[in-house]
N, C-alpha and C positions, 0 to 999 in steps of 0.2 A: 346635460344641454340637450334642448329639446329636439326631437324630428325636423322642426318646421325651424331652427336656427342652424346660423353658422356662423362663426367668426371670421373678421377680418384680421390678423395680427399686425402689428409694427404699424398703424393704420389708422388715421385721427380722421373723426367725424367729417369733417370740409372732403378728407379725398374720400370716403366710403361715398359721401351725395354726389361727388363727380364721379365713382364708378357706375352707380345706378343713376343717372342722369337725372337727377332732382335738385333743384335751386333750393331745395328748403326742407327740413324734419316733414312737413305736412303733405308735402307732395307725394305723390305715388313713384314706385320704380319702375323701370324700363328694364325686364330683362326676356333678351332675345324678341326682343320688340311685345312682349310681352308687359302689362301692368299689372303691379300687382297692388295690394295696400303692406306696409311697412312698416318697422318700428327699430328705430337705432339707437342703442344704447354704450356709452363710452364704459368699458371694462378695462380701466389700466392702462396700457401703452395701445390698446385692442378696443374693433367696435363688436359689438353682438348686434346681428342682422336678423330679426325675426319676421318670416312673411307670414302678415295676417288672414291674406285669403284673394285668391286668383280675382282678376279680372275680364279677363279676355279668352278664357277656355284653359288655360295653360294650368295643371297642379299642383299646388304645391310643392310635393315631391319633385314632381320634374324641374321645377321653380332651383328648389335647392340642388339638382344635381345640374344645373346649367351655372348657377353661380360659381360652385368647382371646378365648372371645366373651362367656364371665362375667368377666371382668379385664380386659376393652382397655386401659384404661387404665394398667396394672401392668405387661405384658408388652412394652413397649417403651421403650426410654430415652430420653424425652421428649427431657430435657436433650440429651442427645449428638445428636439428632436436629436439636435447635433450633441448636444449634451448629455442625452440619456445614451446616442450611440457610443460614446467616449468611455462610460461606465459600463454598459454590456460589453462593450472587447475588453475587459479586463475582468468583465465574469460574464464565461459564456453561457456557460448554464443555469443563470438564474432566470427561473420562468417569472419573476415579478417584473425585470426589469423590461424582460419580453411583451410582456403584458401591458406595461405603460405607454413603452413604441409603439407598442398596433393601435392605442388608443391616440397617439399624437398624431399619428400616420394619417386616420382615417377623419383627424381634423379638432379631438376632443383638447379641451384644454388641460394645462396643466394645474393639478388641483392643489390648493396651498400646503396642502400637509404634504403629501408628495415633493415639492420644490423645497420646505424646510430637509424632506432626506434625502434631496439629491445635493442641496447644499453642504449639509452635513458630510457624506458621501466623499464630494469633491474635496473639501477640508481634508480628511483621512488619508484619500490621496497624495494631496499635495505636499499635508504634512503628518506623515503616521506617526506614532508614539515613539519616540525616539528608543526606550528601554527594550521595547516590543521588537523593535526595526533591528535591534543590535542581536537580539535573542535570537532570529527567525534567521537572519543572516549569517551566524556561527552555526547556527544548527545544519546549516546547506554547505557551510564550508567543512565542518566537518564529515557531513554524510549527502554527498549531491545524488545519491540517488536514491535517497532515502523519502518513501511517497509520502507519508504522514506529514515530514518535515516541509516537504514542497507543495502538499496542499494548507500549509499554515501561512508558508511565504505568500502564495497566490491571493491567500484570504485579507493578508495585509495590503498587497499590491492591489488588492480590489477594493479599496477601502471599507474595509469588512472588520468588525472588531471580532478579536478572540474573546473565546469563551472563561471561565477562572479554569474552568478544566484543564482545556488548551492549555494554558499558559500551567496551570500546574504539571500536564505532562512533558513539556517542552523545559521547563528549569531540568524537571528528575533526568528528562534524555540529558541533559548538558552534563548534569552533576556522575551520573554514572557513565560518560563518556571521561570525566577528567579524573574519575577513581580508577577505573580501570582498562583507560586507553580501549583502543578500537577492538571488543569484545565483539561484537558481531561479526567480524571480519574474520576471528581466530575461530570463532563457531563454523561460521561459512566455510571455513578450508576443510575442519573435518567432515559436514555434509558434505561437499564436493568429493568427498573420499568416500561417500556412502553411496554418493549416484555413480561414479564410478564402477563401483560394483556390483549394483544396481538399479541401472539408470533407469527402468522405468517403474520406482517405485513412487505411487502417486502422493505417499503420504510425505516422504522424505523432500519430492518436489513441491510441496506445501511447504515446509519448513525454511526450505530455498528460497522461498520467497519472502518471508517472513522475514528473514536474515538478513537478506537483503535492504529491505526495509528500516532496518537498523534494529528490529525486536527483540529481546532479550530473552532466547526460548526458555522453557523449564526444566527442572533437572531430568522430568522423566520423560520429557521429547529428548533430550541429548542421551539420554539411558538408549534409547530406541535406536538413534543413529551410531553409538559407539559398540550396538548388541548387532547392527548391519555388519558392521566393519568388519569386528572379529569373527562371525560368522559366516564371511565371507571371503574369509585369507587362506582357507584350504584347498587343494588341489582340485577335490569337487567340484566347490563351490565355483572355484572358478570356474572349470567345465558346463556347468549351469549358465554360469553368469554370460558365457562365450555363444552357449545355443540361443536366449534367451533374446541377446541383444542382434545376431544375425541371421537367424532362423524366421523363417514363415512360419506362424503358430496359430494353430486356430485358440478359439477361447479355451477351451477345456486346457487344452497343452499348456497356457500359459498361466492358469490357474495351477497345473501340478505342477510347473518351475516353482511357484512362488512358494507351493506348500515344502517343495524339496528344500530349496533355499533357506527360507524362516523356521521350519522345522526339525529339518536335519533328515538324512538319508534312511534313517530307520523309522520314520515316518511314513514311509512310500513304501505299501506292500507290493507282492512280487508283480501282480500284475500294471502295474506303478514305473517299477523300474526296468519292465523288459518296454513300456511304451518308451519312457526315457530315453534306451538303448536306441531303437529305432528311429527316433527323431534325429541322434545323432550322426546314425550312419547316414541316413536319409542327405542330411543336409552338411555333408562331413563337408565338401567344398566350400561352404558358405560359410565357414567357422575360422576365426584368427588362428589358431592353431590346430594343429593336425594331431590325432590323439587315435593309439592301436585298437584294435579292439580286445584286446587285453588289458589295456589301461582302462577303457571304459567299463569293461568288466569290475575288477578290481575300484575303481573308485566308485560307481554305484552298486557296491555289492552291502550286503544288509551287515550293518556292525562299523560300517562308516566312521573314519572318527569326526566329520563334518556334521555335528549336531548345534544345534540354534544353544550360544550360550547363556543358560539364564542369569537374571540380575542376582539369583539369590544368593550366589557366593561369589557377588561382585561389588563392591562400592563404588559410588561416587567420590573421583578426587578431583578437586579443582589446584591445578599446578599454580602459583604464582613466580616470577623469576624476572631480571633485567637482563635481558639477551645484550652481551659483551660487544658485540661487533656493534649494534644500532644503538643501543645503550635504551632500548625502548623496554616498557612495562609487555612480556607476554604470558597470557593467561590458557588456559589450560586445559579439558575437562575431560576427563576418561575415566570407562573401566577399570578396576584392578583389583584383584582377588587378596588377600591377606599376604599371600606372600611377595605378590610385586611389589607392594607397598615396601615393604621389609626389605627387598633386594635393592628397590630405590635408596632408599634412607641410607643402606649400610656403603653408599656412595658417596654420604656427606661428612664433614665435618664440624664438630661442637653443635652435633642435633642437639635440640629444646624442645618442649612439649609445653603448649598453652591450649587453656581451656577457655573457651567465648561464646556463650550465646549460644549451647547447646552443640557446638563443634569444637573440635580437636584439630588443634593447628602444631604439627611438624614442623618447626623452621634448621634447615643446616646450611653449612656452605660448602663449595664446591673445592675438590680436593685443590686443584690449581688454578683455575680462574679466583677463587676466594668469591663468587656470587652468591649471594643468597638465595635461598631457593624455599618456596614454604607448600606445605599441603596440606589441605582444609579438609576435613570428612569428618562426617555428620558423626556424632560419635555414639547414637544409637546404631547406627548399619556399625558402625565400628567393634562395638563392643558385641554386637551379636555375632558377628564373624569369628571374635576370639573365642568366643562361649563357645561356637559350634568344633573350632578348631580343638579348642583343648578335649573337647567332648567326643572327637571324632571316633565312631568304632565303638561308642555304648548309646548313642543316640539312636 
């Protein structure tokens, strides 16, 4: 629409003539007591008014402004504005619909292509694809806090189609839930355990956010979680965690605590251990537990048993079993030594071994419950530990 034009929406030519105080299209229009030469063109259920020239001193720009003031309810397509606002309410972050609304509010007409898109969107809002609608609702029911599923739900509600990749990811997520139960919640338990021991660990906090979104974490990521849990279980690690959670720390102190927790007391030099003792004594009243000076010296002594548990002598074991109380499938991923795995298997009856896709699966039954347990280990990791165990002292 040009600068010298304005639409009168939902208006007949006869009504436009009356509004402009014209008896016929050949007459001049009277706008705020000023004469204008105008052209009227019927456009569907609206009339396009074009100011050709002013005849009494008022400019065309002033004439257009005056028409909008005099007929404020006519120069906007209120019906289209209402429709676009309804769609925008379901898609509040859409810059495209926001721009369309802005154009309508200054009097621009709704283009035919935009009209087609608006109709299609309204139809999808009214009647979403039943299969996709069922999938997103099922996903939300399974994991109501999953931000990815929630975004897909909002997309469907807003009348937007899902891409093929989004649909495939949705189906894959549902298949995973059906096969393994609520595994994200199980891995979340381990992550929360790690955060209890190391509450300021940013990496673990990021894993928690992913797990809450229903994302299945990688084996390497869960290994980090298990290492934190294992390495934080000694009295010395609990002392450092107590200090880290309750004391006022400078950045250098915080980094020092991280080093002690993740690499072990033996990684600290004499000055660093002395600094830790000083921090403990200075913040003694703020700590959750009390420690004698002898306890502090003993726990922070070089050669203390708190060391980072390397994954070199451990393997990732994925355990599956049916909880006899809830009858639900349980899944647990943990780091285990070869000895710990043997001890676990020794408590089972009728143990058998299966090989599948590069993995070794140990299956057995509980002594009393009769529940089936399975332990899945990567064949490469298992054989490596077995080889090292057999040649211990020689390598």
